[in-house]
Residue, then its C-alpha position, 0 to 999 in steps of 0.5 A: m246884407c241889410v237888416w232895419d227893423s229890428l224885431a229882424i234883428i233881435e232874430y237875425i241874432a238869435e238865428l246867427y249866436p244860437d248858443r247866446a240867449i237873445w230870449p229866454r230858453d224856457p220856451t213859456a217865456r220866450a213865448t211871452a217876450r216876444s210877444l212883449s216885444c211885438e206889442m212895444h215893437s208895434g204899439f204904444v200909439a200915445l207913448r211914441k208921439e207925446c213922447p219921443m225918445n229922447f236923451r237931450r231933454t231934461p226931466r220934467p213932466v208933461e200934461p198926459s192924455d188920458k190914452l197916454l196915461a193907458d199906455v204908461a199904466h199897461i207898461d209898468a203894468a207889464w213890467g210888474e207883473t213879467r218881473s214877478r212871472f219870470g224876472r225873480g233871478g235877476d234885474f230885467l223882465f226875465g231876470d238875464f237880460c236880453a232882447a225884450d229888455a231891449m225892446f222897453a229901453p227906449g221906452v224908459n228914457r220916455f219914462e224918464v224924461y217925461e217924468l211918467p208916473v210907474s210903479n217902484a216895481g218899474l223903477a226900479y226895472m227903469e235903474a236896472i236897465k239905465s245901467l247897463p253898460c250900454g243904456l250908460e253909453w247911449s245916454r253920454r253919446a247921445r249927450e256930447e254930441d255936438l247938436s244944439i240942445e234945444q232943437f231936440e226939448k219937446 
């Protein structure tokens, strides 16, 4: 069996391991996490177009379009509001790491390497994502690949 879509993979894992907190346990938090994940999965076109995910990129700012700034502001506000409402018990959107955090991990890379404007709450969330062992490994492996860095620079 091959499951290729990120949200389908998350749901498949949640079904295989119902004892694990893939999604928050609280129904309201879970619905919010799924909504945020769906929005990240299918939205933010300007962010994706103007700032492709790129671990090899030397951090430096871009000249953002109004649409990119709107995406950035929306995401930053969502991070802050979600952490304030549900995440008081930990460093992630819903306290403990969950599927919604996994969905925003590529966005964290974009915010960092394109030096997009973000609140202090957003910066704290980004640091939490980047400091995860899997986040550190993801970054390390991307930088070690035997590929010319110039082909990935924008």
